C-alpha positions in Angstrom: 0.0 0.0 0.0 1.0 3.7 -0.3 1.5 4.1 3.5 3.9 1.1 3.6 5.8 2.5 0.6 6.1 5.9 2.3 7.2 4.4 5.6 9.9 2.4 3.7 11.1 5.5 1.9 11.3 7.4 5.2 13.3 4.6 6.9 15.7 4.3 4.1 16.2 8.1 4.0 16.8 8.1 7.8 19.3 5.3 7.4 21.1 7.1 4.6 21.3 10.4 6.5 22.4 8.7 9.7 25.0 6.7 7.8 26.2 9.9 6.1 26.5 11.7 9.4 28.4 8.8 11.0 30.7 8.6 7.9 31.3 12.3 8.0 32.0 12.2 11.8 34.5 9.4 11.6 36.1 10.9 8.4 36.5 14.1 10.3 37.8 12.3 13.4 40.2 10.3 11.3 41.4 13.5 9.6 42.0 15.2 12.9 43.9 12.2 14.3 46.1 11.9 11.2 46.8 15.7 10.9 50.4 15.3 12.0 52.7 14.0 9.3 55.3 11.3 10.1 58.2 12.8 12.0 56.3 16.1 12.7 56.1 17.5 16.2 52.8 17.4 18.1 53.2 21.1 18.6 52.3 21.6 15.0 48.7 21.1 16.0 48.9 24.5 17.7 48.9 27.4 15.2 46.8 30.3 14.0 43.4 29.7 12.5 44.6 30.7 9.0 47.7 28.5 9.1 45.8 25.4 10.3 43.2 25.9 7.5 46.0 26.3 4.9 47.7 23.1 6.1 44.5 21.1 5.6 42.9 21.1 9.1 39.1 21.0 8.7 37.4 24.0 10.2 35.1 22.0 12.5 38.2 20.2 14.0 39.8 23.5 15.1 39.4 24.1 18.9 40.0 27.7 19.8 38.5 28.6 23.3 37.2 32.2 23.7 37.4 34.4 26.7 34.5 33.8 29.1 33.0 36.8 30.8 30.0 36.8 33.2 28.6 39.3 35.8 27.6 37.7 39.1 26.4 41.0 40.6 25.1 43.9 38.5 22.8 46.1 40.5 21.5 49.3 38.8 23.0 52.6 39.7 21.3 54.8 42.3 20.2 58.3 41.4 20.0 59.8 44.9 21.3 58.8 48.4 18.9 56.4 50.0 17.7 56.6 53.6 18.1 52.9 54.0 20.9 50.9 52.4 24.0 52.0 50.7 23.7 53.9 47.4 25.1 52.2 44.3 27.6 54.4 42.3 29.5 51.7 40.4 28.2 49.0 38.0 28.8 46.0 37.8 29.8 45.0 41.3 31.2 41.5 40.7 32.5 39.9 37.5 34.1 36.5 36.6 36.7 36.3 33.8 38.2 33.2 32.2 41.0 34.4 29.9 43.2 32.7 27.3 46.8 33.8 28.0 47.7 36.7 25.9 44.1 37.3 24.7 42.7 40.5 26.3 39.1 41.1 27.2 37.4 44.4 27.5 34.2 45.3 29.4 32.5 48.5 30.4 32.5 50.0 34.0 29.9 52.6 34.7 30.2 55.2 37.4 27.6 57.8 38.5 28.0 60.0 41.5 25.0 59.9 43.7 23.3 63.3 44.5 23.4 64.1 48.2 26.0 61.4 49.0 27.1 61.7 52.7 30.3 63.7 53.4 32.5 63.4 56.5 34.9 66.3 57.0 37.7 66.1 59.6 39.3 69.5 60.3 42.9 68.9 61.3 44.7 72.1 62.5 48.3 73.0 63.3 48.3 74.6 66.8 51.9 75.7 66.8 52.4 79.3 68.0 52.7 80.8 64.5 49.0 79.7 63.9 47.6 81.9 66.7 45.7 84.3 64.4 44.4 81.4 62.3 42.9 79.7 65.4 41.0 83.0 66.2 39.5 82.9 62.7 38.5 79.3 62.8 36.6 79.9 66.1 34.4 82.4 64.3 34.0 80.4 61.1 32.2 77.4 62.6 28.8 78.5 61.2 30.2 79.1 57.8 31.9 75.7 57.7 28.5 74.0 58.5 26.7 76.1 55.9 29.3 75.1 53.3 29.0 71.5 54.2 25.2 71.7 53.9 25.6 73.1 50.4 27.5 70.0 49.4 25.2 67.5 51.0 22.3 67.3 53.5 24.1 64.4 55.2 27.3 66.1 56.3 29.3 65.6 59.5 32.3 67.4 60.8 35.0 66.6 63.3 38.1 68.4 64.7 41.7 67.4 65.6 44.9 69.3 66.3 48.6 68.7 66.3 52.0 70.3 67.0 55.0 67.9 67.3 56.7 65.2 69.3 57.5 66.4 72.9 61.1 65.5 72.8 64.4 67.3 72.0 65.2 68.7 69.5 61.6 69.1 68.4 60.2 70.5 71.7 61.8 72.2 74.7 61.7 69.4 77.4 62.2 71.8 80.3 59.2 71.1 82.6 58.2 74.7 82.6 58.4 75.0 78.8 56.6 71.7 78.3 53.7 73.1 80.4 53.8 76.5 78.6 55.7 76.3 75.3 54.5 79.7 74.1 56.0 83.2 74.7 55.9 84.6 78.3 53.4 87.3 77.2 50.9 84.7 76.0 48.3 84.1 78.7 46.4 81.3 77.0 48.7 78.5 76.1 48.2 74.7 76.4 51.0 72.2 77.2 53.0 70.8 74.3 51.5 67.7 72.6 51.9 65.6 69.4 48.4 64.9 68.1 45.0 65.3 69.9 41.6 64.2 68.7 39.2 66.9 69.9 35.8 66.1 68.4 34.4 63.0 66.6 32.1 63.4 63.6 29.0 65.2 64.5 26.1 67.0 62.8 25.7 69.4 65.8 27.0 72.8 64.9 26.9 74.1 68.5 29.0 71.2 69.7 31.6 71.9 67.1 31.8 75.6 68.0 32.0 74.8 71.7 34.9 72.4 71.3 36.8 74.6 68.9 36.4 77.6 71.2 38.1 75.6 74.0 41.3 75.2 71.9 44.4 77.1 72.9 47.6 77.7 71.0 50.7 75.6 71.9 54.3 75.5 70.6 57.5 73.7 69.7 61.2 74.5 68.8 61.8 73.7 65.1 59.8 74.8 62.1 58.6 71.4 60.6 55.6 69.9 62.5 54.3 66.4 63.3 51.8 66.7 60.4 52.2 63.1 59.0 51.8 61.6 62.6 48.4 63.4 62.8 47.2 62.4 59.3 48.2 58.8 59.9 46.3 58.5 63.2 43.2 60.3 61.7 43.2 57.8 58.9 43.7 54.6 60.9 41.6 55.4 64.0 38.3 55.2 62.2 36.2 54.3 65.1 37.5 57.2 67.2 37.1 59.7 64.4 33.7 58.4 63.5 34.1 57.8 59.8 30.9 56.4 58.3 31.1 53.3 56.0 29.3 55.0 53.1 30.5 58.5 52.9 33.0 60.8 51.1 35.8 61.2 53.6 37.7 64.5 53.7 40.6 65.6 55.8 41.2 69.4 55.7 44.7 70.1 57.0 45.6 73.7 57.8 49.3 74.6 58.5 51.9 77.3 57.8 55.0 75.0 58.0 56.5 71.9 56.5 56.4 68.4 58.0 58.7 65.8 59.5 59.0 62.5 57.8 60.3 59.0 58.3 63.9 59.1 59.6 63.7 62.4 61.4 62.9 60.6 64.6 66.5 59.4 64.8 67.4 63.0 65.8 65.6 62.3 69.1 66.9 58.7 69.4 63.5 57.3 68.2 64.4 54.3 66.0 61.2 52.2 65.9 59.5 52.7 62.5 55.9 53.6 62.3 53.6 50.5 62.1 50.5 52.3 60.7 48.3 51.3 63.7 46.0 53.4 65.9 47.4 54.4 69.3 44.9 56.7 71.1 44.8 57.2 74.9 42.4 59.8 76.3 42.2 61.2 72.7 46.0 61.7 72.6 48.5 59.9 70.3 50.2 57.8 73.0 53.1 56.5 70.9 54.2 60.0 69.7 57.5 59.9 71.5 58.2 56.1 71.0 57.6 55.7 67.2 59.1 57.4 64.3 57.2 59.6 61.9 55.5 57.7 59.0 56.8 58.0 55.4 54.9 59.8 52.7 54.3 56.3 51.1 52.8 55.0 54.3 50.5 57.9 54.6 49.4 57.7 50.9 48.8 54.0 51.4 46.5 54.4 54.4 44.6 57.3 52.9 43.9 55.3 49.8 43.1 52.1 51.8 40.6 54.1 54.0 39.1 56.1 51.0 40.1 59.4 52.5 40.8 62.5 50.3 43.1 65.1 51.9 42.8 68.9 51.3 45.9 70.8 52.2 45.1 74.4 53.2 48.5 76.0 53.5 50.1 79.4 53.5 51.7 80.8 50.3 55.3 80.0 51.4 54.4 76.3 51.8 52.4 75.9 48.6 55.2 74.4 46.6 56.1 71.9 49.3 52.5 70.6 49.6 51.9 70.5 45.9 54.9 68.1 45.7 53.3 66.1 48.5 50.0 66.1 46.7 51.6 64.5 43.6 52.5 61.5 45.7 49.0 61.2 47.4 46.2 60.2 45.0 43.0 62.3 45.1 44.4 65.2 47.1 44.1 69.0 46.6 46.1 72.0 47.7 44.7 75.5 48.5 46.4 78.7 49.6 45.3 80.2 52.9 45.2 83.9 53.6 47.3 85.3 56.4 44.6 84.7 59.1 42.8 81.7 57.4 39.6 83.7 56.9 39.3 82.2 53.4 39.4 78.6 54.5 35.7 77.9 53.8 35.9 79.1 50.2 39.1 77.1 49.8 37.4 73.9 51.1 34.5 74.3 48.7 36.8 74.9 45.7 39.0 71.9 46.6 36.0 69.6 47.0 34.6 70.7 43.7 37.9 69.8 42.0 38.0 66.5 43.8 34.5 65.6 42.8 34.6 66.9 39.3 36.8 64.0 38.1 36.9 60.3 39.0 40.2 58.3 39.0 39.6 54.6 38.6 42.4 52.2 39.4 43.0 48.7 40.9 44.9 47.2 43.9 48.0 45.0 43.7 48.2 42.5 40.8 50.4 39.5 40.0 53.2 40.3 37.5 51.5 38.3 34.7 48.2 40.2 34.8 47.7 43.7 33.2 44.7 46.0 33.5 44.3 49.2 31.4 41.5 51.8 31.4 40.1 53.8 28.5 37.9 56.7 29.7 34.9 57.1 27.5 34.9 60.9 27.6 36.6 63.6 25.4 38.8 64.9 28.2 39.7 61.4 29.5 43.1 61.1 27.8 44.8 57.9 26.6 44.5 54.4 27.9 46.7 53.5 30.9 46.8 51.9 34.3 44.5 54.6 35.6 41.4 56.2 34.1 40.4 59.8 34.8 37.0 61.1 33.7 33.7 62.7 34.8 30.7 60.7 35.8 30.7 58.5 32.7 32.0 55.0 31.7 35.4 53.4 31.3 36.5 50.5 29.1 38.4 48.1 31.3 40.8 45.7 29.5 42.2 42.7 31.4 45.0 40.6 30.0 46.6 37.5 31.5 50.1 36.9 30.0 50.6 33.4 31.4 48.7 30.5 32.7 47.7 30.7 36.4 47.5 27.7 38.7 44.6 29.0 40.7 41.9 31.7 40.5 42.8 35.2 41.8 40.6 38.2 42.6 41.3 41.9 42.7 39.4 45.2 43.2 38.7 48.0 40.8 37.2 51.3 41.9 37.4 55.1 42.1 40.0 56.5 44.4 38.6 58.0 47.6 35.4 56.0 47.5 34.2 52.8 49.0 32.5 51.5 45.8 34.6 48.6 44.3 34.2 46.1 41.5 35.5 42.6 42.4 37.1 40.8 39.5 37.6 37.0 39.8 40.2 35.9 37.2 41.2 32.5 36.0 42.9 31.2 32.8 41.9 28.8 30.1 45.0 26.7 29.5 43.4 23.3 28.5 41.9 22.4 25.2 38.2 21.3 25.4 38.0 18.8 22.6 34.9 17.0 21.4 36.4 13.5 21.3 34.3 10.3 21.2 34.3 8.5 24.6 36.1 5.3 23.4 38.2 3.7 26.0 40.0 1.3 23.6 40.2 3.4 20.4 41.3 1.5 17.2 43.4 4.5 16.3 45.4 3.8 19.5 45.7 0.1 18.7 43.0 -0.6 21.3 45.4 0.4 24.0 44.3 3.9 24.8 41.8 6.8 24.4 41.9 9.7 21.9 42.3 13.0 23.6 42.4 16.1 21.3 43.6 14.0 18.3 46.4 12.3 20.4 46.5 9.0 22.1 46.4 8.8 25.9 47.8 5.3 26.5 47.0 2.8 29.2 49.6 1.8 31.7 52.2 -0.5 30.2 51.9 1.0 26.7 53.7 4.0 25.1 54.2 5.5 21.7 52.3 7.9 19.4 49.6 5.3 18.8 50.3 3.1 21.9 52.1 0.7 19.7 54.8 -0.1 22.1 54.4 -2.5 25.1 57.0 -1.9 27.7 56.3 -5.3 29.2 58.6 -6.0 32.1 60.8 -3.1 31.3 60.5 0.1 33.3 59.4 3.1 31.2 62.2 5.2 32.6 64.8 2.7 31.3 63.3 2.8 27.9 63.4 6.6 27.9 67.0 6.5 29.2 68.0 4.7 26.0 66.9 7.8 24.1 69.2 10.1 26.1 72.8 10.6 25.0 75.1 11.1 28.0 72.1 11.6 30.3 71.1 14.6 28.2 67.7 15.6 26.7 65.5 12.9 25.4 66.2 12.5 21.7 68.1 15.9 22.0 64.6 17.5 22.0 64.2 16.7 18.3 62.1 13.6 18.4 59.8 11.3 20.4 61.1 8.3 22.3 59.1 5.3 21.2 59.9 1.9 22.7 63.5 3.1 23.5 64.1 4.3 19.9 64.0 7.9 18.8 61.5 8.9 16.1 63.0 12.1 14.8 61.0 15.2 13.9 60.8 16.8 10.5 62.5 20.2 9.9 60.6 23.2 8.5 62.6 22.8 5.3 61.3 19.3 4.7 64.3 17.3 5.8 64.3 15.3 9.0 66.6 15.0 12.0 68.5 11.6 12.0 70.9 9.7 14.1 70.5 7.4 17.1 69.5 10.4 19.3 68.3 12.7 16.5 71.6 14.5 16.9 72.1 15.1 13.2 70.5 17.3 10.6 71.7 18.6 7.2 70.5 22.2 7.3 72.6 24.1 9.8 76.1 23.8 8.4 78.3 26.8 8.0 77.4 29.1 5.1 79.7 31.1 2.8 78.3 33.8 0.6 74.9 32.8 1.9 75.3 29.3 0.5 75.3 26.2 2.5 78.9 24.9 2.5 79.7 27.6 0.0 77.9 25.7 -2.7 81.1 23.5 -3.0 80.0 20.6 -0.7 77.2 18.8 1.1 76.0 19.2 4.6 76.3 16.0 6.6 75.3 16.0 10.3 76.2 19.7 10.8 79.6 19.4 9.0 80.5 20.2 5.4 81.8 17.5 3.2 83.7 19.4 0.4 84.0 18.5 -3.2 87.4 17.6 -4.6 89.6 20.6 -4.9 87.8 22.6 -2.1 88.5 22.8 1.6 87.5 24.9 4.7 84.8 24.7 7.3 82.3 26.0 4.7 84.2 24.6 1.6 85.0 28.2 0.9 88.6 27.7 -0.3 90.2 26.1 -3.3 93.0 23.7 -2.4 96.3 25.5 -3.0 99.6 26.0 -1.2 101.1 28.8 -3.3 100.9 31.3 -0.5 102.3 28.8 2.0 105.6 28.1 0.3 108.8 29.6 1.6 111.7 30.8 -0.6 113.3 27.4 0.0 110.3 25.7 -1.4 108.9 24.1 1.7 105.3 24.4 2.8 104.9 26.4 6.0 108.6 25.7 6.9 107.5 22.1 7.8 106.0 23.6 11.0 102.4 23.9 10.0 99.7 22.9 7.5 98.4 24.9 4.6 94.6 25.6 5.0 92.8 27.8 2.5 96.2 28.9 1.0 97.3 30.1 4.5 99.7 28.6 7.0 98.1 27.2 10.1 101.2 27.0 12.3 102.1 24.8 15.2 101.6 26.3 18.6 104.0 29.3 19.2 105.1 29.8 15.6 104.0 32.8 13.6 102.5 33.3 10.2 103.0 33.8 7.3 105.5 30.9 7.0 105.9 29.6 10.6 109.5 30.7 10.7 109.8 32.2 14.2 108.5 31.2 17.6 108.8 34.1 20.0 107.2 32.1 22.8 109.5 29.1 22.4 112.6 28.6 24.6 115.8 29.9 22.9 117.9 27.2 21.2 121.1 28.7 22.7 119.9 27.1 26.0 118.2 23.9 24.7 121.0 22.9 22.4 124.0 23.8 24.5 124.7 20.3 25.8 124.6 18.9 22.3 127.0 21.5 21.1 129.5 20.6 23.9 129.0 16.9 23.1 129.4 17.3 19.2 132.3 19.8 19.3 134.4 18.6 22.2 133.0 15.1 23.2 132.4 16.2 26.8 129.3 16.8 28.9 126.3 14.6 29.9 125.7 13.3 26.3 129.3 12.4 25.6 128.5 8.6 25.7 125.5 8.6 23.3 125.9 11.9 21.4 124.8 10.6 18.0 121.5 9.3 19.5 120.7 12.2 21.9 121.5 15.0 19.4 119.8 13.9 16.2 118.0 17.3 16.0 121.4 18.9 14.9 121.6 17.3 11.5 124.9 19.1 10.5 127.6 20.9 12.4 131.0 22.4 11.5 134.0 23.4 13.6 135.2 26.9 12.5 137.9 29.4 13.3 135.5 32.3 13.3 131.7 32.6 13.7 129.5 34.5 11.2 128.6 38.1 12.2 126.0 38.6 14.9 125.7 37.8 18.6 126.8 34.2 19.1 125.4 31.7 21.6 127.6 30.4 24.4 127.5 27.7 27.0 129.7 26.6 29.9 131.1 23.1 29.6 132.1 20.7 32.4 135.5 22.4 32.7 133.8 25.8 33.1 135.1 26.9 29.7 132.9 29.0 27.5 132.0 27.3 24.1 130.8 29.7 21.4 128.5 28.6 18.6 125.9 29.8 16.0 122.8 27.7 15.3 120.2 27.9 12.6 116.8 26.1 12.3 116.1 24.3 9.1 112.7 23.2 7.8 110.8 21.0 10.2 109.9 21.2 13.9 113.3 20.1 15.4 116.0 20.3 12.7 119.1 22.5 13.1 122.5 23.2 11.6 125.4 24.6 13.8 128.8 26.2 13.6 131.1 25.7 16.6 134.1 27.8 17.4 137.2 25.6 17.8 138.8 27.7 20.6 137.2 27.7 24.0 137.5 30.5 26.5 138.8 28.9 29.7 139.5 30.7 33.0 143.1 31.0 34.4 144.1 28.7 37.3 144.7 30.6 40.6 148.2 30.7 42.5 147.8 28.0 45.2 150.9 29.0 47.2 150.0 32.7 47.3 146.5 31.7 48.5 147.8 29.4 51.3 150.5 31.8 52.4 148.1 34.7 52.5 145.6 32.7 54.4 148.2 31.8 57.1 149.4 35.4 57.4 145.9 36.6 57.6 144.9 34.2 60.4 148.1 35.1 62.4 147.4 38.9 62.1 143.8 38.5 63.1 144.8 36.4 66.2 147.4 39.0 67.3 144.8 41.8 66.8 142.3 39.9 68.9 144.9 39.3 71.7 145.8 43.0 71.7 142.2 44.0 71.9 141.7 41.7 74.9 144.8 43.1 76.6 143.5 46.6 76.2 140.2 45.7 77.7 141.8 44.2 80.8 144.2 47.2 81.2 141.3 49.6 81.0 139.4 47.6 83.6 142.3 47.5 86.0 142.9 51.3 85.6 139.3 51.9 86.5 139.5 49.8 89.7 142.7 51.5 90.8 141.2 54.9 90.4 138.2 53.8 92.4 140.5 52.6 95.2 142.5 55.8 95.4 139.3 57.8 95.6 138.2 55.8 98.6 141.5 56.1 100.3 141.5 59.9 100.1 138.2 60.0 101.8 139.7 58.4 105.0 141.4 61.0 107.4 143.4 59.9 110.6 143.0 62.1 113.9 146.3 62.9 115.9 144.5 63.9 119.3 145.2 61.8 122.4 142.6 59.9 124.2 141.3 62.1 127.1 140.8 59.2 129.4 144.3 57.8 128.9 146.7 58.4 131.9 150.5 57.9 131.7 152.4 56.0 134.5 153.3 58.2 137.5 155.8 55.9 139.3 159.0 54.3 138.1 160.3 51.1 139.7 163.8 50.0 139.2 165.0 46.5 139.5 167.5 46.4 142.3 169.2 43.4 141.0 169.7 44.9 137.6 173.2 46.2 137.4 172.9 47.8 134.0 175.3 45.5 132.4 
């Protein structure tokens, strides 16, 4: 019937279409798998779209991932400040980016300043003695300050703080009386010296502001620079004490007539501890003023940006240049010039705020080295693209580029300086191909031993090779791969694939292939001459030129000839070198053009002296085997006179001088010599005269020594005699009689003595 016929036709059509689709699919798959030619690197699969098409890759087989961009939070911008909830000034709020390395992605960032956005203004005043008239003006300007703030926003708050300097020498006089009253003696109202004092937290109460400001008194210090950066740092980091609101434009208005101390100045007072950028407030006073150094300009700029605070420097004319230089280093800051008594400070604040709010500067926080972000302001006055964008309340094109693959996702913030609104960017990279391969575990293309992954085989354990054709069996895969390394170097020299322990070498761009056991050879990188491989006079074989007959040289650039190498005697390079490219290549030490001389060699007058003695007079250490030891002197002659010139000479065993002339012949060690027949021997000394003279000399020396000793003894005796005589003269004998001595008074005669 007709229905059966129609059903049959439909079935056959379906089978035909399905078969055609399957055939097309497998044909495409087979083409993608066999895209790499034998010996070609797998890296050839990666190329530009046009190059792949030109080389025969089918368009549907090309995998080229695109950047992926999505917005996870994109709340509409607010027109006015809301009573409940935070106003939205930046859109989008959160985005996710997946980028291909090197492929940038651009998206639009919209900014719109909300009308009536809350403003917090912190008035930070220098209370050193030179600011006395300025303090009087500020006390009368409280009402004007609040009116100016109300003109900016209905949700304005104001606070007050003051500063002078560290209360240590040499910044402040540390005499107790001067610390208590650092002003002039005539000044009645003067408060004690201090570093930084927080006076009034943020308030909407005008009367409270005027009351607290009226209580302030002037103070003083010694040097001109003030502790300005100390005060700014504490006002920025002590958020809870100051009363900064989470959603507000934060302003610090700093008034001063002097410069500022910075990091390192604390060393003058022996303060070595660096500023740690933390809050130290005790009874509203900066408690670490005398223990911690001043912060650096970079530290202050970092904390102001981190806490979204915009400073306005209201300074006197003489300090304008200093603070304009400081403003260049602090993003979103302004400088205004105060009058002599600061009566224009309100107008100055309004003008500075208008300048700050008229332009928006968009930038980002710290990024890794391999990520770049540029901004293109979409406004006429926006300027060129860069790492910051400056424009009015409009939009910016943000371009993000990842130069390299990243292991994990990173995130960073983008937003306008001085404002809380930020865009969170979550960034990751696309570094893997997403191929649409059939899920076939044992693919026939891989010999049933693996699965196709992006046109290449991913083999099972125990199998290796481009098509899993190699079974490693009991062998360890590392040992097979070691067989492909020469001297433990790179596998197949980086020029092939190691298959079953054998290198399968790649094809070069010129069409030839690498070859050799480790693919160490190729025939395209030999030396060139006149832009021709091997000078056109030879063939390249494994990086070396094999020259045609009649040519030589590393690039076969020379015709074989020795015309320029021949000496007048007809030898080639004097027998001390080889002729290459019609030039002598001399042995070490010898010089071109004919290798005649060797300045660095040891002179033959020294090296051949013993042979001259042996040949001429049959004496010396070689006398027993002179003919064998002195073969280098092929010819010698005994002569009566030597040729002109300075002759060589050598001392023989009898200390006689032997004179000779020697000449080098062709060859490395070949000489001819002329030896003078007469030697110059020294005369023998007179032995008798030497002996007699020695005896006489010894005798004379002995006599002189004895005489010298005798003289010494005589002098010593004379010295002792004189000493004795001096002592004798000092002794005097008395001739007086002893007073107690009595002579005999009676004389007795012996009666028997007759005197005979």
